[in-house]
C-alpha positions in Angstrom: 150.1 83.8 54.1 147.3 81.3 54.8 144.6 82.1 57.4 145.8 79.2 59.5 149.3 80.9 59.6 148.1 84.4 60.3 149.7 86.4 63.1 147.8 86.6 66.3 147.1 90.0 67.8 149.6 91.4 70.2 147.2 91.1 73.2 147.7 87.4 73.1 151.0 87.9 74.9 149.0 88.7 78.1 148.0 85.0 78.4 151.7 84.0 78.0 152.8 85.8 81.2 152.9 82.6 83.3 155.0 80.9 80.6 157.2 84.0 80.6 157.8 83.7 84.3 158.7 80.0 83.9 161.0 80.9 81.0 162.7 83.6 83.0 163.4 81.2 85.8 164.8 78.5 83.5 166.9 80.9 81.5 168.4 82.5 84.6 169.2 79.1 86.1 170.8 78.0 82.9 173.0 81.0 82.6 174.1 81.0 86.3 175.0 77.3 86.2 175.9 76.8 82.5 178.3 79.6 81.8 180.8 78.9 84.5 180.4 75.2 84.2 181.1 75.1 80.4 183.9 77.7 80.9 185.6 75.2 83.3 185.2 72.5 80.7 186.9 74.7 78.0 189.6 75.7 80.4 190.3 72.1 81.4 190.6 71.2 77.7 193.0 74.1 77.0 195.4 73.2 79.8 195.3 69.4 79.1 198.4 68.2 77.3 197.1 64.8 76.3 193.7 65.3 74.5 191.7 62.3 73.7 188.8 62.1 71.2 186.1 62.2 74.0 187.8 65.3 75.5 187.9 66.9 72.1 184.2 66.3 71.4 183.2 67.4 74.9 185.1 70.7 74.4 183.2 71.4 71.2 180.0 70.5 73.0 180.8 73.0 75.7 181.6 75.6 73.0 178.1 75.1 71.5 176.5 75.4 74.9 178.3 78.6 75.6 177.2 80.0 72.3 173.6 79.2 73.2 173.9 80.6 76.7 175.4 83.9 75.5 172.1 84.7 73.8 170.3 84.2 77.2 170.3 87.9 78.2 168.5 88.8 74.9 165.7 86.4 75.6 165.6 87.4 79.3 165.0 91.0 78.2 162.3 89.9 75.8 160.5 87.8 78.4 160.8 90.6 81.0 159.3 93.3 78.7 156.9 91.2 76.8 158.0 92.7 73.5 160.9 92.3 71.1 162.4 95.7 70.6 165.9 94.7 69.4 165.0 94.6 65.7 164.9 91.8 63.1 168.7 91.3 62.9 168.9 90.3 66.6 165.8 88.2 66.2 167.2 86.2 63.3 170.8 86.1 64.6 170.0 84.8 68.1 167.6 82.1 66.8 170.2 81.1 64.2 172.9 80.7 66.9 170.6 78.6 69.0 169.5 76.4 66.1 173.1 75.9 64.9 174.1 75.0 68.5 171.3 72.5 68.7 172.4 70.7 65.6 176.0 70.8 66.7 175.2 69.5 70.2 173.2 66.5 69.0 175.7 65.6 66.3 178.6 65.8 68.8 176.7 63.7 71.4 176.0 61.1 68.7 179.7 61.0 67.8 180.6 60.8 71.5 178.2 57.9 72.1 179.2 56.0 69.0 182.9 56.5 69.7 182.4 55.0 73.2 180.6 52.0 71.7 183.5 51.5 69.3 186.1 51.7 72.1 184.3 49.2 74.2 183.3 46.8 71.5 186.4 47.0 69.3 189.2 48.1 71.7 192.0 46.8 69.4 190.8 49.0 66.5 190.7 52.0 68.9 194.2 51.4 70.0 195.7 50.7 66.6 194.0 53.7 65.0 196.2 56.0 67.2 196.9 59.5 66.0 195.0 58.9 62.7 191.8 58.6 64.8 192.5 61.9 66.5 193.0 63.7 63.2 189.7 62.2 62.0 188.0 63.4 65.1 189.2 67.0 64.5 187.9 66.7 60.9 184.6 65.3 62.1 184.1 68.2 64.6 184.8 70.7 61.9 182.3 69.1 59.5 179.8 68.9 62.3 179.9 72.7 62.8 179.7 73.3 59.1 176.7 71.0 58.6 175.0 72.6 61.6 175.5 76.1 60.3 173.9 75.1 57.0 171.0 73.3 58.6 170.2 76.3 60.8 169.7 78.7 57.9 165.9 78.3 58.0 166.0 80.1 61.3 167.1 83.2 59.4 164.6 82.8 56.5 161.5 82.2 58.7 162.1 84.6 61.6 160.4 88.0 61.5 159.5 90.7 64.0 155.7 91.3 63.9 153.6 93.1 66.4 156.5 93.4 68.8 157.2 89.6 68.7 160.1 87.7 67.3 158.4 84.7 65.8 158.5 82.0 63.1 156.5 83.0 60.1 156.3 80.4 57.3 154.8 81.5 54.0 152.9 78.2 53.6 151.9 75.1 55.5 154.4 73.1 53.4 157.3 75.2 54.6 156.2 74.9 58.2 156.0 71.1 57.9 159.4 70.9 56.2 161.1 73.1 58.7 159.6 71.4 61.8 160.3 67.9 60.5 163.9 68.9 59.5 164.5 70.1 63.1 162.9 67.1 64.8 164.4 64.5 62.4 168.0 65.7 62.0 168.2 67.7 65.2 166.8 65.1 67.6 165.3 61.8 66.5 167.8 60.4 63.9 171.1 61.0 65.9 169.6 59.8 69.2 168.1 56.7 67.6 171.5 55.9 66.1 173.1 56.2 69.5 170.4 54.1 71.1 170.8 51.3 68.6 174.6 51.4 69.1 174.2 51.2 72.8 171.7 48.4 72.5 174.0 46.3 70.4 176.9 47.1 72.7 175.0 46.1 75.9 173.9 42.9 74.2 177.5 42.1 73.4 178.7 43.0 76.9 176.4 40.5 78.5 178.3 37.7 76.7 181.8 38.9 77.4 184.1 39.7 80.2 183.4 43.4 79.5 180.1 43.2 81.2 181.4 45.5 84.0 180.7 48.8 82.4 182.8 51.8 83.4 182.1 55.3 84.5 182.8 56.9 81.1 180.2 54.7 79.4 177.6 55.7 82.0 178.6 59.4 81.7 178.1 59.4 78.0 174.8 57.7 78.4 173.7 60.3 80.9 174.6 63.1 78.5 172.6 61.5 75.7 169.5 61.0 77.9 169.7 64.5 79.3 169.7 66.0 75.8 166.8 63.7 74.7 164.7 64.7 77.7 165.4 68.5 77.7 164.8 68.8 74.0 162.0 66.3 73.8 159.1 68.7 74.7 160.3 71.3 72.1 160.2 68.7 69.3 156.9 67.3 70.6 155.5 70.9 70.2 157.0 71.1 66.7 155.2 67.8 65.7 152.0 69.1 67.2 152.3 72.2 65.0 152.6 69.9 62.0 149.5 67.9 63.0 147.5 71.1 63.6 148.4 72.5 60.2 147.9 69.3 58.2 144.6 68.5 60.0 143.5 72.2 60.0 142.7 71.9 63.7 141.4 75.1 65.4 140.5 73.9 68.9 142.2 72.6 71.9 145.1 71.0 70.0 146.1 74.3 68.5 146.1 76.0 71.9 148.2 73.2 73.4 150.7 73.5 70.5 151.0 77.2 71.1 151.2 76.8 74.9 154.0 74.2 74.8 156.4 76.2 72.7 157.6 78.9 75.2 158.3 76.6 78.3 159.7 73.9 76.0 162.1 76.3 74.5 163.3 77.5 77.9 163.7 73.8 79.0 165.8 73.2 75.9 167.9 76.1 76.9 168.5 74.4 80.3 170.1 71.5 78.5 173.2 73.7 77.9 173.8 73.8 81.6 173.3 70.1 82.5 176.4 68.6 81.0 178.9 70.3 83.4 176.7 69.1 86.3 176.8 65.6 84.9 180.6 65.7 84.7 180.8 66.9 88.3 178.4 64.2 89.5 180.3 61.5 87.6 183.6 62.6 89.1 182.4 63.6 92.5 185.0 61.3 94.1 187.8 63.0 92.1 186.8 66.6 92.4 189.1 67.4 95.3 192.2 65.6 94.1 191.9 66.1 90.3 191.0 69.8 90.1 191.3 70.9 86.4 192.3 67.4 85.4 188.8 66.1 86.4 187.6 65.8 82.8 190.8 64.1 81.5 190.5 61.6 84.4 186.9 60.8 83.4 187.3 60.8 79.6 191.0 60.1 78.8 191.4 57.1 76.6 194.6 58.0 74.9 196.6 57.3 78.1 195.7 53.7 77.8 196.4 53.7 74.1 199.8 55.3 74.7 200.6 52.7 77.4 199.5 49.9 75.0 201.8 51.3 72.2 204.8 51.4 74.5 204.5 47.7 75.1 204.4 46.8 71.3 208.1 46.7 70.9 208.7 44.7 74.1 206.0 42.2 73.2 207.2 41.8 69.7 210.7 41.0 70.9 209.3 38.6 73.5 207.2 36.9 70.8 210.3 36.4 68.6 212.2 34.9 71.4 209.3 32.5 72.2 209.1 31.4 68.6 212.9 30.8 68.4 212.7 28.7 71.5 209.7 26.8 70.2 207.4 28.4 72.8 203.7 28.8 71.9 202.6 30.7 74.9 200.5 33.8 74.5 201.8 36.8 76.2 199.5 38.7 78.5 200.2 41.7 80.6 198.3 44.0 82.9 199.7 47.5 82.7 198.7 50.2 85.2 198.2 53.6 83.6 197.9 55.5 86.9 195.1 57.9 87.9 192.9 54.9 88.9 193.0 53.5 85.4 194.0 50.0 84.5 194.7 48.7 81.1 194.3 45.0 80.4 196.2 44.2 77.3 196.2 40.9 75.5 198.9 40.6 72.9 198.8 37.8 70.4 201.6 37.3 68.0 200.7 36.5 64.4 202.8 35.8 61.4 206.0 37.8 61.1 205.9 38.9 64.7 203.0 41.3 64.4 201.2 42.3 67.6 197.5 42.8 68.1 196.4 44.5 71.3 193.1 45.0 73.0 192.6 47.6 75.6 190.0 47.7 78.4 189.9 50.5 80.9 188.8 50.3 84.5 186.6 52.5 86.6 187.4 56.3 86.7 188.0 56.4 82.9 187.3 52.9 81.7 186.1 52.0 78.3 
């Protein structure tokens, strides 16, 4: 191990007591708020009969958050005692779970944001995809978990218990740089940039169309993306500072800053697992009393609109045939109410051989 990577003496932990106090506060708050909140999300998903793609992704996101929060007591014990006395298996296992949950969360958030962009910008494609899209969403969620479990394996290889501390210990500067850039790139920057670009293109298109009135779901997904970016941002900034310190062989203030950032930034990242249920509650504050367990379906359900759209296909096709037989050239247009404060505006245009193309736009309280 290089001198720059050597293990600091155990008495360094004394200077980390203030950070430990902050970490204890954030971890405790995350567990108190996040565990019941995410449990409600999972329960709401289980009892929901009609499960849309956003609902599926949100349920997997809640599962990843619960996995992270369940490791909270271990870290609270560590911060309270100032020493890691649970052995290397717990050290590696807890950090592996948290790393896998981080990758899973950011990938699911990216899928959720890009799906919302697709639904708003290409509503006809979202409707016509139907059940096939739902099957693809299940497959995408499974692949997301698999990829996250693979990407998190460095947390097992580079975690060791030394001098009573569970810490990352890379055998060389090259491994530290590779590990940190992998986490920051695939676990934060790349997925969030993809969502940001998608939203930017979407908003540009919305300004030129009648869809400029954005709905609650779009704002909710944007809030989830921003919350993840903000809460995990300091952690990845600390990782990049570590890379700079090692590549530049810094030994002064920058190295101290990089070491000081890591503990509170990690605790703040933990808090991100508790924010999503709060965002759902804030977005649906007008529905909390009446919706109950159906709050999330009311906020996120898109398949209701799709189902309503499909039910009109046969009727519209028959109408279009009658119009053609009578020489009519009018385009059928129909507004169909889906209930639960959702409205579907469907434009059906008949093409050759009586085919029907439909576009769906949802209103507030669950609009695309």
